[in-house]
DRENFI-700323 format. One record per atom (N, C-alpha, C): residue number from 1; atom name; x, y, z. Coordinates in nm, 4 decimals, padded with zeros to 6 digits, m for minus. Layout:
<nodes>
[node NUM, CA, [X, Y, Z]]
...
</nodes>
This chain:
<nodes>
[node 1, N, [06.7988, m11.4674, m04.6774]]
[node 1, CA, [06.7918, m11.4268, m04.5436]]
[node 1, C, [06.6164, m11.5042, m04.5247]]
[node 2, N, [06.6012, m11.5919, m04.4367]]
[node 2, CA, [06.4745, m11.6426, m04.4671]]
[node 2, C, [06.3220, m11.5651, m04.3393]]
[node 3, N, [06.2225, m11.5344, m04.3639]]
[node 3, CA, [06.1555, m11.4542, m04.2229]]
[node 3, C, [06.1293, m11.5361, m04.1265]]
[node 4, N, [06.1573, m11.6459, m04.1225]]
[node 4, CA, [06.1707, m11.6941, m03.9584]]
[node 4, C, [06.3116, m11.6184, m03.8624]]
[node 5, N, [06.3823, m11.6544, m03.9701]]
[node 5, CA, [06.5459, m11.5746, m03.9113]]
[node 5, C, [06.5237, m11.4212, m03.8691]]
[node 6, N, [06.4828, m11.3685, m03.9942]]
[node 6, CA, [06.4521, m11.2355, m03.9559]]
[node 6, C, [06.3713, m11.2171, m03.8170]]
[node 7, N, [06.2595, m11.2964, m03.8591]]
[node 7, CA, [06.1575, m11.2669, m03.7129]]
[node 7, C, [06.2323, m11.3107, m03.6050]]
[node 8, N, [06.3207, m11.3511, m03.5778]]
[node 8, CA, [06.3753, m11.4580, m03.4048]]
[node 8, C, [06.4157, m11.3149, m03.4498]]
[node 9, N, [06.5074, m11.2616, m03.5246]]
[node 9, CA, [06.6272, m11.1432, m03.5026]]
[node 9, C, [06.5693, m10.9769, m03.3821]]
[node 10, N, [06.4251, m10.9835, m03.4790]]
[node 10, CA, [06.3503, m10.8729, m03.4778]]
[node 10, C, [06.3164, m10.9156, m03.3510]]
[node 11, N, [06.2832, m11.0172, m03.2708]]
[node 11, CA, [06.2427, m11.0041, m03.1361]]
[node 11, C, [06.2816, m11.0326, m03.0673]]
[node 12, N, [06.4566, m11.0899, m03.0649]]
[node 12, CA, [06.5809, m11.0914, m02.9694]]
[node 12, C, [06.5938, m10.9199, m02.9913]]
[node 13, N, [06.5807, m10.8439, m03.0680]]
[node 13, CA, [06.6424, m10.7111, m03.0805]]
[node 13, C, [06.5279, m10.6447, m02.9876]]
[node 14, N, [06.4302, m10.6484, m02.9741]]
[node 14, CA, [06.3181, m10.5625, m02.8806]]
[node 14, C, [06.2877, m10.6659, m02.7853]]
[node 15, N, [06.3514, m10.7492, m02.7362]]
[node 15, CA, [06.3296, m10.8103, m02.6346]]
[node 15, C, [06.5030, m10.7674, m02.5138]]
[node 16, N, [06.6069, m10.7111, m02.5901]]
[node 16, CA, [06.6892, m10.6668, m02.5070]]
[node 16, C, [06.6473, m10.5669, m02.5266]]
[node 17, N, [06.6484, m10.4483, m02.6499]]
[node 17, CA, [06.5835, m10.3686, m02.6124]]
[node 17, C, [06.5030, m10.2914, m02.4773]]
[node 18, N, [06.4416, m10.4098, m02.4407]]
[node 18, CA, [06.2782, m10.3938, m02.3378]]
[node 18, C, [06.3789, m10.4298, m02.1942]]
[node 19, N, [06.4306, m10.5456, m02.1874]]
[node 19, CA, [06.5518, m10.5529, m02.1123]]
[node 19, C, [06.6429, m10.4327, m02.0651]]
[node 20, N, [06.7466, m10.3708, m02.1545]]
[node 20, CA, [06.7973, m10.2229, m02.1645]]
[node 20, C, [06.7547, m10.1217, m02.0781]]
[node 21, N, [06.6390, m10.1116, m02.1180]]
[node 21, CA, [06.5844, m09.9967, m02.0692]]
[node 21, C, [06.4735, m10.0072, m01.9568]]
[node 22, N, [06.4832, m10.1233, m01.9293]]
[node 22, CA, [06.4460, m10.2096, m01.7716]]
[node 22, C, [06.5428, m10.1402, m01.6618]]
[node 23, N, [06.6483, m10.1915, m01.6803]]
[node 23, CA, [06.7442, m10.2153, m01.5744]]
[node 23, C, [06.8230, m10.0958, m01.6354]]
[node 24, N, [06.8111, m10.0624, m01.7641]]
[node 24, CA, [06.9164, m09.9053, m01.6870]]
[node 24, C, [06.8333, m09.8041, m01.6691]]
[node 25, N, [06.7434, m09.7787, m01.7195]]
[node 25, CA, [06.6307, m09.7258, m01.6634]]
[node 25, C, [06.5532, m09.6556, m01.5396]]
[node 26, N, [06.4639, m09.6310, m01.5634]]
[node 26, CA, [06.2966, m09.7018, m01.5169]]
[node 26, C, [06.3509, m09.6338, m01.3694]]
[node 27, N, [06.4110, m09.7358, m01.2558]]
[node 27, CA, [06.4397, m09.7772, m01.1410]]
[node 27, C, [06.5454, m09.7104, m01.0089]]
[node 28, N, [06.6788, m09.6861, m01.1802]]
[node 28, CA, [06.7869, m09.6474, m01.1292]]
[node 28, C, [06.8250, m09.5735, m01.0200]]
[node 29, N, [06.7318, m09.4346, m01.0297]]
[node 29, CA, [06.7152, m09.3421, m00.9334]]
[node 29, C, [06.7178, m09.3931, m00.7984]]
[node 30, N, [06.6032, m09.4686, m00.7813]]
[node 30, CA, [06.5962, m09.5051, m00.6464]]
[node 30, C, [06.7235, m09.6194, m00.6227]]
[node 31, N, [06.7861, m09.7134, m00.7396]]
[node 31, CA, [06.8513, m09.8164, m00.6974]]
[node 31, C, [06.9837, m09.6962, m00.5796]]
[node 32, N, [07.0379, m09.6127, m00.7323]]
[node 32, CA, [07.1670, m09.5512, m00.6703]]
[node 32, C, [07.1075, m09.4739, m00.5738]]
[node 33, N, [07.0348, m09.3850, m00.4826]]
[node 33, CA, [06.9728, m09.3707, m00.3817]]
[node 33, C, [06.8567, m09.3943, m00.3178]]
[node 34, N, [06.8564, m09.5216, m00.2137]]
[node 34, CA, [06.7687, m09.5920, m00.1505]]
[node 34, C, [06.7241, m09.4958, m00.0624]]
[node 35, N, [06.7745, m09.3974, 00.0247]]
[node 35, CA, [06.7833, m09.3458, 00.1017]]
[node 35, C, [06.8243, m09.2029, 00.1559]]
[node 36, N, [06.7390, m09.1018, 00.0174]]
[node 36, CA, [06.7194, m08.9741, m00.0022]]
[node 36, C, [06.7692, m08.8803, 00.0893]]
[node 37, N, [06.7025, m08.8966, 00.2116]]
[node 37, CA, [06.7046, m08.8152, 00.3272]]
[node 37, C, [06.8782, m08.8463, 00.4147]]
[node 38, N, [06.9362, m08.9002, 00.3782]]
[node 38, CA, [07.0809, m08.8608, 00.4258]]
[node 38, C, [07.1264, m08.7430, 00.4143]]
[node 39, N, [07.1223, m08.7281, 00.2504]]
[node 39, CA, [07.1785, m08.6034, 00.1972]]
[node 39, C, [07.1404, m08.5160, 00.2866]]
[node 40, N, [07.0542, m08.5342, 00.4087]]
[node 40, CA, [07.0350, m08.4108, 00.4689]]
[node 40, C, [07.1316, m08.3279, 00.5630]]
[node 41, N, [07.0449, m08.1844, 00.5924]]
[node 41, CA, [07.1487, m08.0528, 00.6616]]
[node 41, C, [07.2652, m08.1886, 00.8053]]
[node 42, N, [07.1379, m08.2387, 00.8972]]
[node 42, CA, [07.2052, m08.2549, 00.9759]]
[node 42, C, [07.3480, m08.3997, 00.9012]]
[node 43, N, [07.3318, m08.4375, 00.8387]]
[node 43, CA, [07.4399, m08.5491, 00.7910]]
[node 43, C, [07.5313, m08.4420, 00.6166]]
[node 44, N, [07.6308, m08.4697, 00.6314]]
[node 44, CA, [07.6876, m08.4195, 00.5146]]
[node 44, C, [07.7554, m08.5087, 00.4628]]
[node 45, N, [07.7910, m08.4846, 00.3370]]
[node 45, CA, [07.8566, m08.5666, 00.2023]]
[node 45, C, [08.0409, m08.5549, 00.2930]]
[node 46, N, [08.0710, m08.5057, 00.4474]]
[node 46, CA, [08.2366, m08.5370, 00.3938]]
[node 46, C, [08.1853, m08.6809, 00.4782]]
[node 47, N, [08.0744, m08.6124, 00.5732]]
[node 47, CA, [08.0783, m08.7910, 00.6634]]
[node 47, C, [08.0148, m08.8834, 00.6500]]
[node 48, N, [07.9541, m08.8529, 00.5675]]
[node 48, CA, [07.9156, m08.9752, 00.4697]]
[node 48, C, [08.0337, m09.0783, 00.3720]]
[node 49, N, [08.1368, m08.9578, 00.3546]]
[node 49, CA, [08.2306, m09.0256, 00.2713]]
[node 49, C, [08.3411, m09.0705, 00.3863]]
[node 50, N, [08.3372, m09.0012, 00.4710]]
[node 50, CA, [08.4486, m09.0722, 00.6013]]
[node 50, C, [08.4099, m09.2044, 00.6606]]
[node 51, N, [08.2635, m09.2193, 00.6733]]
[node 51, CA, [08.2141, m09.3138, 00.6815]]
[node 51, C, [08.2234, m09.4886, 00.6028]]
[node 52, N, [08.2078, m09.3692, 00.4723]]
[node 52, CA, [08.1962, m09.5486, 00.4144]]
[node 52, C, [08.4057, m09.5371, 00.3811]]
[node 53, N, [08.4265, m09.4623, 00.4485]]
[node 53, CA, [08.5731, m09.4661, 00.4113]]
[node 53, C, [08.5997, m09.5493, 00.5855]]
[node 54, N, [08.6206, m09.5610, 00.6013]]
[node 54, CA, [08.6123, m09.6033, 00.7330]]
[node 54, C, [08.4990, m09.7480, 00.7394]]
[node 55, N, [08.4246, m09.8091, 00.7026]]
[node 55, CA, [08.3386, m09.9101, 00.6706]]
[node 55, C, [08.4218, m09.9435, 00.5830]]
[node 56, N, [08.5242, m09.9432, 00.4559]]
[node 56, CA, [08.6130, m10.0322, 00.3690]]
[node 56, C, [08.6805, m10.0529, 00.4096]]
[node 57, N, [08.7865, m09.9349, 00.5231]]
[node 57, CA, [08.9199, m10.0106, 00.6114]]
[node 57, C, [08.9353, m10.0854, 00.7267]]
[node 58, N, [08.7411, m10.0760, 00.7871]]
[node 58, CA, [08.7823, m10.1874, 00.8114]]
[node 58, C, [08.7426, m10.3403, 00.7405]]
[node 59, N, [08.6425, m10.3297, 00.6657]]
[node 59, CA, [08.6368, m10.5228, 00.6371]]
[node 59, C, [08.7606, m10.5417, 00.5659]]
[node 60, N, [08.8617, m10.3895, 00.4628]]
[node 60, CA, [08.9564, m10.5346, 00.4514]]
[node 60, C, [09.0476, m10.5157, 00.5433]]
[node 61, N, [09.0599, m10.4761, 00.6565]]
[node 61, CA, [09.1289, m10.5455, 00.7902]]
[node 61, C, [09.0562, m10.6188, 00.8118]]
[node 62, N, [08.9932, m10.6678, 00.8138]]
[node 62, CA, [08.9043, m10.8263, 00.8735]]
[node 62, C, [08.9152, m10.9328, 00.7393]]
[node 63, N, [08.9124, m10.8860, 00.6494]]
[node 63, CA, [08.9256, m10.9671, 00.5838]]
[node 63, C, [09.1006, m11.0222, 00.5461]]
[node 64, N, [09.1685, m10.8943, 00.6126]]
[node 64, CA, [09.3473, m10.9908, 00.5480]]
[node 64, C, [09.3394, m11.0618, 00.7420]]
[node 65, N, [09.2628, m11.0063, 00.8376]]
[node 65, CA, [09.2890, m11.1474, 00.8957]]
[node 65, C, [09.1800, m11.2583, 00.9042]]
[node 66, N, [09.1388, m11.2466, 00.8460]]
[node 66, CA, [09.0580, m11.3595, 00.7902]]
[node 66, C, [09.1166, m11.4570, 00.7297]]
[node 67, N, [09.1834, m11.3828, 00.6317]]
[node 67, CA, [09.2621, m11.5012, 00.5392]]
[node 67, C, [09.4394, m11.5332, 00.6091]]
[node 68, N, [09.4903, m11.4637, 00.7209]]
[node 68, CA, [09.5291, m11.5017, 00.7553]]
[node 68, C, [09.5170, m11.5741, 00.8763]]
[node 69, N, [09.3807, m11.6118, 00.9348]]
[node 69, CA, [09.3394, m11.7172, 00.9629]]
[node 69, C, [09.3453, m11.8373, 00.9438]]
[node 70, N, [09.2996, m11.8380, 00.7797]]
[node 70, CA, [09.2697, m12.0048, 00.7036]]
[node 70, C, [09.4142, m12.0375, 00.6721]]
[node 71, N, [09.5242, m11.9133, 00.6488]]
[node 71, CA, [09.6385, m12.0195, 00.6665]]
[node 71, C, [09.7148, m12.0466, 00.7078]]
[node 72, N, [09.6582, m11.9703, 00.8769]]
[node 72, CA, [09.7135, m12.0543, 00.9654]]
[node 72, C, [09.8845, m11.9132, 01.0037]]
[node 73, N, [09.8604, m11.8269, 00.9310]]
[node 73, CA, [09.9599, m11.7309, 00.9961]]
[node 73, C, [09.9425, m11.6365, 01.0767]]
[node 74, N, [09.8421, m11.6472, 01.1904]]
[node 74, CA, [09.8322, m11.5446, 01.2860]]
[node 74, C, [09.8541, m11.6466, 01.3977]]
[node 75, N, [09.9355, m11.7590, 01.4151]]
[node 75, CA, [09.9626, m11.7681, 01.5526]]
[node 75, C, [10.1167, m11.8824, 01.5007]]
[node 76, N, [10.2182, m11.8774, 01.5701]]
[node 76, CA, [10.3825, m11.9256, 01.5444]]
[node 76, C, [10.3851, m12.0604, 01.5263]]
[node 77, N, [10.4557, m12.1107, 01.4421]]
[node 77, CA, [10.4578, m12.2908, 01.4106]]
[node 77, C, [10.5191, m12.3563, 01.5362]]
[node 78, N, [10.4121, m12.5067, 01.5076]]
[node 78, CA, [10.4283, m12.5659, 01.6754]]
[node 78, C, [10.5145, m12.6966, 01.5800]]
[node 79, N, [10.6289, m12.6272, 01.4382]]
[node 79, CA, [10.7125, m12.7469, 01.4499]]
[node 79, C, [10.8588, m12.7212, 01.4804]]
[node 80, N, [10.8713, m12.6014, 01.5643]]
[node 80, CA, [10.9725, m12.4868, 01.5721]]
[node 80, C, [11.0671, m12.5716, 01.6806]]
[node 81, N, [11.1196, m12.6289, 01.6739]]
[node 81, CA, [11.1943, m12.7326, 01.8385]]
[node 81, C, [11.2330, m12.5759, 01.9282]]
[node 82, N, [11.2772, m12.4994, 01.9060]]
[node 82, CA, [11.2490, m12.3449, 02.0071]]
[node 82, C, [11.1126, m12.3066, 02.0650]]
[node 83, N, [11.1346, m12.3108, 02.1673]]
[node 83, CA, [11.0052, m12.2717, 02.2588]]
[node 83, C, [10.9689, m12.0950, 02.2233]]
[node 84, N, [10.8185, m12.0636, 02.1698]]
[node 84, CA, [10.8050, m11.9254, 02.1070]]
[node 84, C, [10.7172, m11.9067, 02.1475]]
[node 85, N, [10.6787, m11.8103, 02.2005]]
[node 85, CA, [10.6045, m11.6951, 02.3032]]
[node 85, C, [10.4215, m11.6727, 02.2207]]
[node 86, N, [10.3425, m11.7576, 02.2996]]
[node 86, CA, [10.1605, m11.7610, 02.2206]]
[node 86, C, [10.1150, m11.7169, 02.2803]]
</nodes>
């Protein structure tokens, strides 16, 4: 193995280690908990979990409705020879 390829391998390892430490540590606490005051006495963990579950449920229902509108499943077919209420 030549010294140039060894040097490139070393530089690559140092850069990968530096990126891993930068993105894996350091600011991870701030990223995972941008509002540390939310878990205070005024807002309980159960309230936060219920609010999150409600948000996920609302978003999934909205996505389902958007998909139905995209595929035109939210209204009856107009190709039907019999009248259909709309």
